[in-house]
Structures are given as C-alpha cells and as structure tokens.
C-alpha positions as CSV (number, residue, x, y, z in Angstrom):
1,M,-16.5,19.8,63.9
2,S,-15.2,16.6,62.4
3,F,-11.9,16.1,60.6
4,K,-10.9,13.8,57.8
5,I,-7.4,12.5,57.8
6,K,-5.9,11.5,54.4
7,K,-2.5,10.1,53.3
8,V,-1.0,12.6,50.8
9,S,2.1,13.0,48.7
10,A,5.1,14.9,50.1
11,N,4.7,17.1,46.9
12,S,1.1,18.0,47.5
13,L,0.0,21.6,47.7
14,E,-1.4,21.0,51.2
15,V,2.0,19.6,52.5
16,N,3.9,22.5,51.0
17,L,1.5,25.1,52.4
18,L,1.4,23.5,55.9
19,S,5.2,23.0,55.9
20,D,5.7,26.6,55.0
21,E,3.4,27.7,57.9
22,L,5.2,25.4,60.3
23,H,8.6,26.9,59.2
24,K,7.3,30.4,59.8
25,D,5.9,29.5,63.1
26,L,9.1,27.9,64.3
27,E,11.1,31.0,63.1
28,L,8.8,33.2,65.2
29,I,9.3,31.0,68.2
30,Y,13.0,30.5,68.0
31,G,14.0,33.4,65.8
32,K,17.5,32.3,65.0
33,G,17.2,31.8,61.2
34,L,18.5,28.3,61.8
35,I,15.3,26.4,61.0
36,E,16.0,24.3,57.9
37,N,13.8,24.5,54.8
38,F,11.5,21.5,54.9
39,K,10.9,21.0,51.2
40,E,13.9,18.9,50.5
41,E,13.6,16.8,53.6
42,N,9.8,16.3,52.9
43,E,10.8,14.2,50.0
44,Q,12.4,11.7,52.4
45,M,9.2,11.1,54.4
46,L,7.6,7.6,54.4
47,V,4.1,9.0,54.7
48,F,2.3,12.3,55.3
49,F,-1.1,12.6,56.9
50,V,-3.1,15.8,56.4
51,A,-6.3,16.7,58.4
52,Y,-9.1,18.5,56.5
53,D,-12.0,20.3,58.0
54,E,-15.6,19.9,56.8
55,A,-14.9,22.5,54.1
56,E,-12.0,20.4,52.8
57,N,-9.4,23.0,54.1
58,A,-6.1,21.4,55.1
59,V,-5.6,22.4,58.7
60,A,-2.9,20.1,60.1
61,C,-0.3,17.6,59.2
62,G,2.2,15.0,60.5
63,A,4.7,12.7,58.9
64,L,7.0,9.7,59.4
65,K,10.6,9.4,58.3
66,H,12.8,6.3,58.3
67,F,15.4,6.6,61.2
68,S,16.8,3.1,61.4
69,H,15.6,-0.5,60.6
70,T,13.6,-0.5,63.9
71,T,12.8,3.2,64.4
72,A,10.8,5.9,62.6
73,E,10.9,9.6,63.3
74,I,7.8,11.7,63.7
75,K,8.1,14.9,61.7
76,R,6.1,17.9,60.6
77,M,3.5,17.8,63.4
78,Y,1.6,21.1,62.8
79,V,-1.9,22.4,63.5
80,K,-3.0,25.8,62.1
81,P,-3.4,28.2,65.0
82,D,-7.2,28.6,64.5
83,Y,-7.7,24.8,64.8
84,R,-5.5,24.2,67.9
85,G,-7.2,22.8,71.0
86,R,-9.6,20.6,69.1
87,G,-7.7,17.3,69.4
88,I,-6.4,17.2,65.8
89,S,-2.8,16.6,66.9
90,K,-4.0,13.6,68.9
91,I,-5.8,12.1,65.8
92,I,-2.7,12.6,63.6
93,L,-0.3,11.3,66.2
94,T,-2.5,8.2,66.6
95,R,-2.5,7.6,62.8
96,L,1.2,8.0,62.7
97,E,1.7,5.5,65.4
98,E,-0.6,3.0,63.6
99,E,1.2,3.5,60.3
100,A,4.6,3.0,62.0
101,K,3.3,-0.3,63.4
102,E,2.0,-1.4,60.0
103,L,5.5,-0.6,58.5
104,N,7.0,-2.9,61.2
105,Y,8.8,-0.2,63.2
106,N,8.8,-0.8,66.9
107,R,10.1,2.5,68.1
108,L,9.3,6.2,67.4
109,V,11.6,9.1,68.1
110,L,11.0,12.8,67.7
111,E,12.4,16.2,68.3
112,T,10.5,19.3,69.6
113,G,11.6,22.4,71.4
114,L,11.8,23.8,74.8
115,K,9.6,26.7,73.8
116,Q,6.8,24.4,72.7
117,P,5.3,23.2,76.0
118,E,2.1,22.1,74.4
119,A,3.9,19.7,72.1
120,M,6.0,18.3,74.9
121,S,2.8,17.8,77.0
122,L,1.1,16.0,74.0
123,Y,4.0,13.6,73.6
124,R,4.2,12.9,77.4
125,K,0.4,12.1,77.5
126,F,0.9,9.7,74.6
127,G,3.6,7.8,76.6
128,Y,6.7,9.3,75.0
129,S,9.8,9.5,77.3
130,P,12.7,12.0,77.2
131,L,15.6,10.8,75.1
132,K,19.1,12.2,74.7
133,C,18.9,14.4,71.6
134,Y,20.3,13.0,68.4
135,G,21.7,14.2,65.1
136,R,21.8,17.9,64.5
137,H,19.8,18.5,67.7
138,V,22.6,17.2,70.0
139,N,24.1,20.6,70.8
140,D,20.9,22.7,70.5
141,P,19.9,23.8,74.0
142,D,16.3,24.4,72.9
143,S,15.8,20.9,71.5
144,R,14.0,18.2,73.5
145,C,13.9,14.7,72.1
146,F,11.5,11.8,73.0
147,E,11.0,8.2,72.2
148,K,8.3,5.5,72.5
149,M,8.2,1.8,72.0
150,I,5.2,0.9,69.9
151,N,5.4,-2.9,69.5
C-alpha cells in the first residue's frame, strides 16, 4: 500500500480528527486527565503533514512548531492503530525534517513518553539523542525529550 503525504491546514477536518484520536490514545496510555487539548496549540503549528491511504483516508499526521530562532519542535506524531508498522511514521518524520531544514532550522526537539517505547525507538533510529526535558515536561516523570541537529 502506498501513502500520499500532503501539507494541510491546522484547521482541516483531518487534523482535527487525528488530533482527537491522538488525545484519546494518550489519555488511555497515561490516564491522568492531564493531556492538554490540542486544538488551541494546533493553531501555532508551522506546518501539518497528513498521510492518506489509497482510498484518501487520513491515517497519520505530524507537525512542526517554532521553538526558538534555531529550533523547531516536532508535534502531533500519530498513526492510526490499524496502519502502524507500515513505515508511515518514518515517511512523516522524514518530511518534517526536510521542512525544518527548508525553514532554516538547524535543530529539532520533541517530547514523547516513557510508555511509548515504539516512539522512542523511532526517534533513536533517526538519530535523536536524549535531552533534558523542557517546558511543562520538566517535572513529568513519564516525559522523555529528544533532540537532533539537522544542518
């Protein structure tokens, strides 16, 4: 099966649906009721990429957010459960890295969680290194942060 990756608006139906699914997924994993609502923060994203299957169903997403003048943050990495294990996250992560370079960022950061070993494995395979957690993640024992120089 092949997938198309498209740049889409943060307000698109696909982004809203995938963000809602991601939110529910994280609540199931962490179950603390502390996962923020993504809709407001989605408006701050520089770019969203959505992956579509051959039937044009939105099946995965990822986004970039401005972090500092040299750094962008990877956000909203999500693949619907039925589509996991097919390499879609690798395609989206590659596109996000390419986009960050085009936007003249030279570093990427991200936060994931201790209970998401597949995500941590993906980032390590892509050359991301552990980073001391930042922002609201500093005191969260479940948070794991990573960084990668891209230029």
